[in-house]
C-alpha positions as CSV (number, residue, x, y, z in Angstrom):
1,M,3.8,-10.8,-35.3
2,L,6.6,-12.0,-33.1
3,D,6.0,-15.0,-30.8
4,Q,6.9,-13.3,-27.6
5,D,7.1,-16.5,-25.6
6,S,9.8,-17.8,-27.8
7,R,12.2,-15.5,-26.1
8,V,11.5,-16.6,-22.6
9,D,14.4,-18.2,-20.7
10,P,12.9,-21.4,-19.2
11,R,14.8,-20.6,-16.0
12,H,12.6,-17.6,-15.6
13,S,9.3,-19.3,-16.2
14,P,6.2,-17.5,-14.9
15,L,5.5,-17.9,-11.2
16,G,8.4,-20.3,-10.8
17,N,11.7,-18.7,-9.9
18,E,11.2,-18.6,-6.1
19,S,12.2,-21.2,-3.6
20,P,9.4,-22.1,-1.2
21,S,12.0,-22.9,1.5
22,A,13.4,-19.4,1.2
23,I,9.9,-17.9,1.5
24,V,7.8,-20.0,3.7
25,S,9.1,-21.0,7.1
26,G,9.7,-24.6,7.5
27,G,9.5,-25.3,3.8
28,A,5.7,-25.9,4.1
29,A,5.0,-25.2,0.4
30,A,5.2,-28.0,-2.2
31,A,8.2,-28.2,-4.4
32,L,8.0,-26.1,-7.6
33,G,7.8,-27.6,-11.0
34,A,8.2,-26.1,-14.4
35,T,5.3,-23.6,-14.8
36,N,4.0,-21.2,-17.4
37,R,0.9,-19.3,-18.1
38,G,-2.1,-21.6,-18.0
39,R,-0.1,-24.4,-16.4
40,D,0.4,-25.6,-12.8
41,I,0.5,-22.9,-10.1
42,P,3.0,-23.5,-7.3
43,D,1.4,-23.8,-4.0
44,V,3.5,-21.0,-2.6
45,Q,1.9,-18.6,-5.1
46,R,-1.5,-19.4,-3.6
47,T,-0.5,-17.7,-0.4
48,A,-0.4,-14.0,0.5
49,P,2.1,-13.9,3.4
50,Y,2.1,-10.1,4.0
51,A,-1.7,-9.7,3.8
52,D,-2.1,-12.7,6.1
53,A,0.3,-11.1,8.6
54,L,-1.8,-8.0,8.6
55,R,-5.0,-10.1,9.2
56,R,-3.3,-11.8,12.2
57,F,-2.3,-8.5,13.7
58,A,-5.8,-7.2,13.4
59,D,-7.4,-10.3,14.8
60,E,-5.2,-10.1,17.9
61,R,-6.8,-6.7,18.7
62,P,-3.7,-5.2,20.2
63,M,-3.6,-1.9,22.1
64,S,-1.8,0.6,20.0
65,L,0.3,3.3,21.7
66,M,2.1,4.2,18.5
67,V,1.4,5.7,15.2
68,P,-0.9,5.9,13.3
69,G,-2.9,8.1,15.6
70,H,-6.3,6.5,14.9
71,G,-5.4,3.6,17.3
72,T,-6.2,0.8,14.8
73,G,-9.7,0.1,16.3
74,A,-13.2,1.6,15.9
75,E,-13.6,1.7,19.7
76,R,-10.2,3.2,20.2
77,G,-10.3,6.3,18.1
78,S,-10.9,5.3,14.4
79,E,-14.7,5.7,14.4
80,H,-14.4,8.5,11.8
81,L,-12.5,6.1,9.5
82,S,-14.7,3.2,10.1
83,A,-17.7,5.2,9.1
84,L,-16.0,5.7,5.7
85,L,-14.0,2.6,5.1
86,G,-15.3,0.0,7.5
87,E,-13.7,-1.3,10.7
88,R,-11.1,-3.5,9.0
89,A,-9.3,-0.8,7.2
90,A,-8.0,1.0,10.3
91,A,-7.2,-2.4,12.0
92,V,-4.7,-3.3,9.2
93,D,-3.3,0.2,8.8
94,I,-0.1,-0.3,10.9
95,P,3.4,1.2,10.8
96,L,6.6,-0.4,9.6
97,M,9.2,-2.1,11.7
98,L,7.1,-4.8,13.4
99,D,8.3,-8.3,14.1
100,G,6.3,-10.9,12.2
101,I,5.2,-8.5,9.6
102,D,8.1,-6.6,7.9
103,L,11.2,-7.0,10.0
104,G,13.9,-9.4,9.0
105,E,15.3,-11.0,5.8
106,N,12.5,-13.6,5.6
107,S,9.6,-11.4,6.9
108,P,6.2,-11.8,5.4
109,L,6.8,-8.6,3.5
110,A,10.0,-10.0,2.0
111,Q,8.2,-13.2,1.2
112,A,5.4,-11.2,-0.6
113,Q,7.9,-9.2,-2.7
114,Q,9.8,-12.4,-3.7
115,L,6.5,-14.0,-4.7
116,A,5.7,-11.0,-6.8
117,A,9.1,-11.3,-8.5
118,G,8.3,-14.9,-9.4
119,A,4.8,-14.0,-10.6
120,W,6.1,-11.3,-13.0
121,G,9.3,-13.2,-14.0
122,A,11.7,-10.8,-12.2
123,R,14.8,-11.3,-10.3
124,R,13.6,-8.9,-7.6
125,T,10.6,-6.7,-7.0
126,W,10.1,-3.7,-4.8
127,F,6.6,-2.7,-3.4
128,L,5.9,1.0,-3.9
129,T,3.2,3.2,-2.2
130,N,3.9,6.4,-4.2
131,G,2.7,4.9,-7.5
132,A,4.6,4.2,-10.7
133,S,5.8,7.8,-10.5
134,Q,8.0,6.6,-7.6
135,A,9.2,3.7,-9.8
136,N,10.1,6.1,-12.6
137,R,12.1,8.4,-10.3
138,T,13.8,5.4,-8.6
139,A,14.8,4.0,-12.0
140,A,16.2,7.3,-13.2
141,I,18.3,7.7,-10.0
142,A,19.5,4.1,-10.2
143,V,20.6,4.1,-13.8
144,R,22.7,7.2,-13.2
145,G,25.1,4.7,-11.6
146,L,25.6,3.1,-15.0
147,G,26.6,6.3,-16.7
148,D,25.3,9.8,-17.2
149,R,23.6,9.5,-20.6
150,V,20.1,8.1,-21.1
151,L,18.2,7.8,-24.4
152,V,14.5,8.5,-23.7
153,Q,11.4,7.8,-25.8
154,R,10.0,11.3,-26.1
155,S,6.5,10.2,-24.9
156,M,7.9,9.4,-21.4
157,H,5.9,10.1,-18.3
158,S,6.7,13.4,-16.5
159,S,7.8,11.5,-13.4
160,F,10.8,10.2,-15.4
161,T,11.6,13.7,-16.3
162,D,11.6,14.5,-12.6
163,G,14.1,11.6,-12.1
164,V,16.3,13.0,-14.8
165,L,16.4,16.4,-13.0
166,L,17.0,14.8,-9.7
167,S,19.8,12.5,-10.8
168,G,21.6,14.8,-13.2
169,L,21.2,12.5,-16.2
170,V,21.9,13.9,-19.6
171,P,19.0,12.9,-21.9
172,A,18.9,12.3,-25.7
173,F,15.6,11.6,-27.3
174,V,13.9,9.3,-29.9
175,Q,10.4,10.0,-31.2
176,P,7.8,7.2,-31.0
177,G,5.4,6.4,-33.7
178,I,2.5,8.9,-33.9
179,D,-1.1,8.6,-35.0
180,A,-1.5,12.2,-36.0
181,H,-5.2,11.9,-36.6
182,H,-6.1,10.8,-33.1
183,G,-3.1,12.5,-31.4
184,I,-1.8,9.1,-30.0
185,A,1.8,8.3,-29.2
186,H,2.7,4.7,-29.8
187,G,6.1,3.1,-29.3
188,L,9.5,2.3,-30.9
189,T,10.8,-0.3,-33.3
190,P,14.1,-2.0,-32.6
191,S,15.5,-0.4,-35.8
192,A,14.5,3.1,-34.6
193,L,16.2,2.4,-31.3
194,D,19.3,1.1,-33.0
195,A,19.5,4.1,-35.2
196,A,19.2,6.5,-32.3
197,L,21.8,4.7,-30.2
198,T,24.2,4.6,-33.2
199,R,23.7,8.3,-33.7
200,E,24.6,9.1,-30.2
201,A,27.6,6.8,-30.2
202,E,29.0,8.3,-33.4
203,A,28.6,11.7,-31.9
204,G,30.8,10.7,-29.0
205,R,27.8,10.5,-26.6
206,R,27.6,6.8,-25.6
207,V,24.3,6.0,-24.0
208,S,24.3,3.8,-20.8
209,S,20.5,3.4,-20.4
210,V,17.4,3.5,-22.5
211,Y,13.8,4.4,-21.4
212,V,10.9,3.2,-23.5
213,V,7.1,3.1,-23.0
214,S,5.1,-0.1,-23.6
215,P,2.2,-0.5,-23.6
216,S,0.8,2.9,-24.5
217,Y,-2.3,4.6,-23.0
218,F,-4.3,3.1,-25.9
219,G,-2.9,-0.5,-25.5
220,S,-0.3,-0.6,-28.3
221,T,2.6,-2.8,-27.3
222,A,6.1,-2.7,-28.6
223,D,8.6,-5.4,-29.4
224,V,10.2,-5.3,-25.9
225,A,12.4,-8.4,-26.6
226,G,13.8,-6.8,-29.7
227,L,14.3,-3.5,-27.9
228,A,16.2,-5.3,-25.1
229,D,18.4,-7.1,-27.7
230,V,19.3,-3.7,-29.3
231,A,19.9,-1.9,-26.0
232,H,22.1,-4.7,-24.7
233,A,24.1,-4.8,-28.0
234,H,24.9,-1.2,-27.4
235,D,25.8,-2.0,-23.7
236,A,22.9,-0.1,-22.4
237,A,20.3,-1.1,-19.8
238,L,16.6,-1.1,-20.9
239,I,14.0,0.5,-18.6
240,V,10.4,-0.3,-19.7
241,D,7.6,2.0,-18.5
242,G,5.1,-0.8,-18.4
243,A,2.8,1.1,-16.1
244,W,-0.2,0.2,-18.2
245,G,0.8,-3.4,-18.6
246,S,1.0,-4.6,-15.0
247,H,-1.4,-7.4,-15.9
248,F,0.7,-8.7,-18.7
249,G,1.9,-12.3,-18.4
250,F,-1.1,-13.7,-16.5
251,H,-3.2,-15.0,-19.4
252,P,-2.4,-16.5,-22.8
253,G,-4.6,-13.7,-24.4
254,L,-2.4,-11.0,-23.1
255,P,1.2,-9.9,-24.0
256,E,4.1,-11.3,-21.9
257,S,5.5,-9.6,-18.9
258,P,8.4,-7.3,-20.0
259,A,10.7,-8.8,-17.3
260,R,10.6,-12.1,-19.1
261,L,11.4,-10.4,-22.4
262,G,14.7,-9.0,-21.4
263,A,13.9,-5.6,-19.8
264,D,16.3,-4.7,-17.1
265,L,13.9,-2.5,-15.1
266,V,10.1,-2.6,-15.4
267,V,7.8,0.1,-14.0
268,S,4.5,-1.5,-13.1
269,S,1.5,0.5,-12.0
270,T,-0.2,-2.4,-10.4
271,H,-3.3,-0.4,-9.4
272,K,-4.2,0.5,-13.0
273,L,-5.4,-2.9,-14.4
274,A,-4.0,-5.5,-12.0
275,G,-6.4,-5.0,-9.1
276,S,-4.4,-3.3,-6.2
277,L,-5.4,-0.1,-4.6
278,T,-4.8,3.3,-6.1
279,Q,-1.2,4.6,-5.6
280,S,0.3,1.1,-5.1
281,A,2.8,-0.1,-7.7
282,M,5.9,-2.2,-8.2
283,L,9.4,-1.9,-9.7
284,H,10.8,-5.1,-11.2
285,L,14.4,-5.9,-11.8
286,G,15.0,-8.3,-14.7
287,H,17.5,-11.1,-15.2
288,G,19.6,-9.3,-17.8
289,P,23.3,-8.5,-18.0
290,F,23.0,-5.4,-15.7
291,A,21.1,-7.2,-12.9
292,D,24.1,-7.5,-10.5
293,R,25.0,-3.8,-10.9
294,L,21.4,-2.5,-10.9
295,E,20.2,-4.4,-7.8
296,S,22.3,-2.4,-5.3
297,L,21.7,0.9,-7.3
298,V,18.0,0.4,-7.2
299,E,18.1,-0.5,-3.5
300,R,19.9,2.8,-2.7
301,A,17.6,4.8,-5.0
302,Y,14.6,3.2,-3.4
303,S,15.7,4.4,0.0
304,M,15.6,7.9,-1.4
305,T,12.2,7.8,-2.9
306,A,10.2,5.6,-0.5
307,S,8.3,6.9,2.4
308,T,9.5,5.9,5.9
309,S,5.7,5.4,6.6
310,M,4.8,3.2,3.7
311,S,1.1,2.2,3.8
312,S,0.5,-1.3,5.0
313,I,-2.9,-1.2,3.3
314,L,-1.4,-0.4,-0.1
315,M,1.3,-3.1,0.3
316,G,-1.3,-5.6,1.5
317,S,-3.3,-4.8,-1.6
318,L,-0.3,-5.6,-3.8
319,D,0.2,-8.9,-2.2
320,E,-3.5,-9.8,-2.6
321,A,-3.6,-8.5,-6.2
322,R,-0.6,-10.7,-7.1
323,R,-2.3,-13.8,-5.7
324,A,-5.6,-12.9,-7.4
325,L,-3.8,-12.6,-10.8
326,V,-1.9,-15.8,-10.3
327,L,-5.1,-17.7,-9.5
328,G,-7.3,-15.6,-11.8
329,E,-6.8,-16.9,-15.3
330,A,-10.6,-17.7,-15.6
331,R,-11.5,-14.2,-14.2
332,I,-9.0,-12.6,-16.6
333,G,-10.6,-14.6,-19.4
334,D,-14.0,-13.2,-18.5
335,A,-12.6,-9.7,-18.6
336,L,-11.1,-10.3,-22.0
337,A,-14.4,-11.8,-23.3
338,A,-16.3,-8.7,-22.1
339,A,-13.8,-6.4,-23.8
340,D,-14.0,-8.5,-27.0
341,E,-17.8,-8.4,-26.9
342,M,-17.7,-4.6,-26.5
343,R,-15.4,-4.2,-29.5
344,E,-17.4,-6.5,-31.7
345,R,-20.7,-4.9,-31.0
346,L,-19.3,-1.4,-31.6
347,R,-17.8,-2.6,-34.9
348,G,-21.4,-3.3,-36.0
349,D,-22.4,0.3,-35.4
350,H,-21.3,2.7,-38.1
351,R,-21.3,5.6,-35.6
352,F,-18.2,4.2,-33.9
353,G,-14.8,2.8,-34.8
354,I,-12.3,0.8,-32.9
355,I,-8.9,2.6,-33.1
356,S,-6.9,-0.5,-32.3
357,D,-8.2,-2.2,-35.5
358,G,-5.8,0.1,-37.3
359,F,-2.7,-0.7,-35.2
360,G,-1.4,-3.0,-38.0
361,A,-0.4,0.1,-40.0
362,Y,2.3,0.9,-37.4
363,P,5.5,-1.1,-37.4
364,D,6.2,-0.2,-33.8
365,I,3.1,-2.2,-32.6
366,I,3.4,-6.0,-32.4
367,A,0.6,-6.7,-30.0
368,T,-2.5,-5.1,-28.4
369,D,-3.8,-5.1,-24.9
370,R,-7.3,-6.4,-25.4
371,L,-8.4,-4.9,-22.1
372,R,-8.2,-1.5,-23.6
373,V,-11.1,-0.4,-25.9
374,P,-10.2,2.8,-27.7
375,I,-13.3,4.1,-29.5
376,D,-13.3,6.6,-32.4
377,V,-16.3,8.9,-31.9
378,S,-15.4,11.5,-34.6
379,A,-18.4,10.5,-36.7
380,L,-20.7,11.9,-34.0
381,G,-19.9,15.5,-34.7
382,R,-18.9,15.9,-31.0
383,S,-15.5,15.6,-29.3
384,G,-14.5,12.7,-27.2
385,H,-14.4,15.1,-24.3
386,W,-18.2,15.8,-24.8
387,V,-18.9,12.1,-25.1
388,R,-17.0,11.3,-22.0
389,A,-18.7,14.0,-20.0
390,R,-22.2,12.9,-21.2
391,L,-21.5,9.3,-20.2
392,S,-20.5,10.2,-16.7
393,E,-23.1,12.9,-16.1
394,Q,-26.1,11.2,-17.7
395,H,-25.3,7.5,-17.2
396,G,-22.9,7.2,-14.4
397,I,-20.3,5.5,-16.6
398,F,-16.7,6.8,-16.3
399,V,-14.2,6.0,-19.1
400,E,-10.5,6.4,-18.6
401,M,-9.7,9.2,-21.0
402,S,-10.8,11.2,-24.0
403,T,-9.2,13.1,-26.9
404,A,-10.8,15.3,-29.6
405,T,-11.7,12.1,-31.5
406,S,-11.8,9.3,-29.1
407,I,-12.6,7.8,-25.7
408,V,-10.8,4.9,-24.1
409,A,-12.5,2.3,-21.9
410,V,-10.3,0.4,-19.6
411,I,-11.4,-3.0,-18.2
412,G,-9.5,-4.2,-15.1
413,A,-8.0,-7.7,-15.5
414,L,-10.1,-9.1,-12.6
415,T,-13.4,-7.3,-13.5
416,T,-16.3,-8.0,-15.7
417,P,-18.3,-4.9,-16.8
418,D,-21.9,-4.8,-17.8
419,V,-21.4,-4.6,-21.6
420,D,-25.2,-4.0,-22.2
421,R,-25.2,-1.0,-19.9
422,V,-22.2,0.5,-21.7
423,L,-23.7,-0.1,-25.2
424,I,-27.1,1.3,-24.2
425,A,-25.4,4.5,-22.9
426,L,-23.3,4.9,-26.0
427,D,-26.3,4.5,-28.2
428,E,-28.1,7.3,-26.3
429,V,-25.0,9.5,-26.4
430,A,-24.6,9.0,-30.1
431,G,-28.2,9.7,-30.7
432,A,-28.0,13.0,-28.8
433,A,-24.8,14.0,-30.5
434,L,-26.1,13.4,-34.0
435,A,-29.4,15.1,-33.2
436,D,-27.6,18.3,-32.1
437,P,-24.1,18.4,-33.7
438,D,-21.7,21.1,-32.7
439,P,-19.8,22.6,-35.6
440,M,-16.9,23.3,-33.2
441,G,-17.2,19.9,-31.5
442,V,-14.4,18.1,-33.3
443,A,-11.1,19.9,-33.4
444,E,-9.1,20.5,-36.6
445,P,-5.9,18.4,-36.7
446,F,-3.1,19.9,-34.8
447,P,0.1,21.1,-36.5
448,E,2.8,18.5,-37.1
449,L,4.9,17.8,-34.0
450,P,8.0,20.0,-34.0
451,A,11.5,18.5,-33.6
452,P,13.1,19.0,-30.2
453,G,15.4,21.9,-29.8
454,A,19.1,21.5,-29.1
455,L,20.1,20.6,-25.6
456,R,22.1,23.7,-24.5
457,A,22.2,23.1,-20.7
458,L,21.9,20.1,-18.4
459,P,18.2,19.8,-17.5
460,R,19.1,19.9,-13.8
461,D,21.0,23.1,-14.2
462,A,18.3,24.8,-16.3
463,Y,15.5,23.8,-13.9
464,F,17.3,25.0,-10.8
465,G,19.0,28.0,-12.4
466,D,17.9,31.6,-12.3
467,S,14.9,32.0,-14.6
468,E,12.4,34.6,-15.9
469,V,9.1,34.6,-17.8
470,V,9.3,36.3,-21.2
471,A,6.8,36.7,-24.0
472,A,6.5,33.5,-26.1
473,A,8.0,35.2,-29.2
474,A,10.9,36.5,-27.2
475,A,11.6,33.0,-25.9
476,V,12.7,31.8,-29.3
477,G,16.5,31.1,-29.1
478,R,16.4,31.0,-25.3
479,V,16.8,28.0,-23.0
480,S,13.7,26.6,-21.4
481,A,13.5,26.3,-17.7
482,D,10.3,24.3,-17.7
483,T,8.8,21.1,-19.1
484,L,5.9,21.8,-21.5
485,A,3.8,19.1,-23.1
486,A,0.9,19.6,-25.4
487,Y,-2.1,17.4,-25.0
488,P,-2.9,15.6,-27.2
489,P,-0.7,13.6,-27.7
490,G,1.1,14.4,-24.4
491,I,4.7,14.3,-25.6
492,P,7.0,16.8,-24.0
493,N,7.8,19.5,-26.5
494,L,10.2,21.4,-24.3
495,L,12.4,20.2,-21.5
496,P,14.6,22.2,-19.1
497,G,17.8,22.9,-21.0
498,E,16.4,22.7,-24.5
499,E,16.5,25.6,-26.9
500,V,13.1,27.1,-27.6
501,T,12.4,27.1,-31.4
502,A,9.9,29.1,-33.4
503,E,8.3,25.9,-34.5
504,T,7.8,24.7,-31.0
505,V,6.3,28.0,-29.9
506,A,3.9,28.0,-32.9
507,F,2.8,24.4,-32.1
508,L,2.3,25.0,-28.4
509,R,0.2,28.1,-29.0
510,A,-1.9,26.4,-31.7
511,V,-2.7,23.5,-29.3
512,A,-3.5,25.9,-26.5
513,A,-5.9,27.8,-28.7
514,S,-7.7,24.6,-29.7
515,P,-11.0,23.9,-27.7
516,T,-9.7,20.3,-27.0
517,G,-6.0,20.9,-26.3
518,Y,-4.0,22.3,-23.5
519,V,-0.3,22.6,-22.6
520,R,0.8,21.0,-19.3
521,G,3.4,23.0,-17.4
522,A,2.7,26.3,-19.1
523,V,2.8,29.5,-17.1
524,D,-0.6,30.5,-18.6
525,A,-3.3,28.7,-20.5
526,E,-2.6,30.6,-23.8
527,V,1.2,30.0,-23.6
528,S,1.6,33.7,-24.0
529,G,4.7,33.5,-21.9
530,I,7.5,30.9,-21.4
531,R,9.8,30.5,-18.5
532,V,13.5,30.6,-19.7
533,V,16.9,30.6,-18.1
534,R,17.9,34.1,-17.3
535,S,20.7,35.3,-19.7
């Protein structure tokens, strides 16, 4: 396994590429020294300037004759919100464009974003209140300024597909590693990326940006440093969808932050495991060869995708989550210990398996996020969907996801779950499943993933063009107007502009007919019809 820290430029050491005098008025913070995970924390990183500005505003109890219409106070019109959220929530829910909070180059908001850049090892960070989906769309629009061709890992999030449609990018694709038994998409090896970029160049289609996913939903982590080296050798910028790795880089037991490994843009869904509120996220700009060009492109794209009424509550939660992660190595260690205990105890139970124990068989995986516990439940004679539903309905335990053969437990980096409660519930669920097995409870393996059809039209043109719905069999040879993705494993099988093949139709219909599968984006559940570009 690669030593990921060996690739870190010491100039970009964790938490330490910000200047306190540029962030804190009067240079009140102590001078920074060389820092890294597990070492000294700069004093400036112990602050939360934007969150503190919101507190000061609330404590002054101002009269609000502006939006939001709830008046920012329980006695002034927000009683209905206070009943749900408590009095403090409405008091810190304030609009943009206020002195001392977000106005000006060195505002508390600007300081908070610069602190976040330092914490994740980025050159610059943007706070987002429309989730990592906003980050994906922003990144797609931004890299269009580098060129019109992008190479995309086929298991990309649908929001990046949206960005491709919006920006007019011309995509080419590379398939990730696949665990066919569990229906899991993993990642890319540097050699697979190099082969795909070489293929495109030799065909006269030089790629200017690359989009990869790491970590996966199941915690498999790719060689981001190696992928960055390959992309840059082909003069292409690397976007890493690190939505599920927003906590990376804050503990020696976790993989490194992609921004420190050479990624040019990093999508970070901070609310997922890093402790901010739902729908809050970040987009990080790395220090690579495209940084100067990308910074202004991202800034312009950000103005297109951001709300003009960004939530101060969500942005405040980002500031506090960053501080908590920086100061939270011990808490993260407790979360890792709980996840390790859960895995170890399940390994001693023949009714369960730990899917990540088999990650060594996949060359695209060089590290594992220990805060993800993917559990193989196929020995129970019931699907993962049944197990997940039983856990929630009978035991009040909600796991992140399920497939035909598995469930995935996600442990937040700053949380410590009750492992005993989880194991007691799983024991009861396993006993109930084995006492009453369902012959149809575990799905048969899905057909092999079909190869993508030829790209016969620009995705943007196909999506916005005149279309019609035809019978699935009649769609063969036509050009798709929709994005269709079979779950599992969730990889898009058809994109706007791609030719519909007989193999793709057969695959989609087989998945749709399975009791544990469905096709996202289909015009009907059975995929009896497909929307195509009108001839």
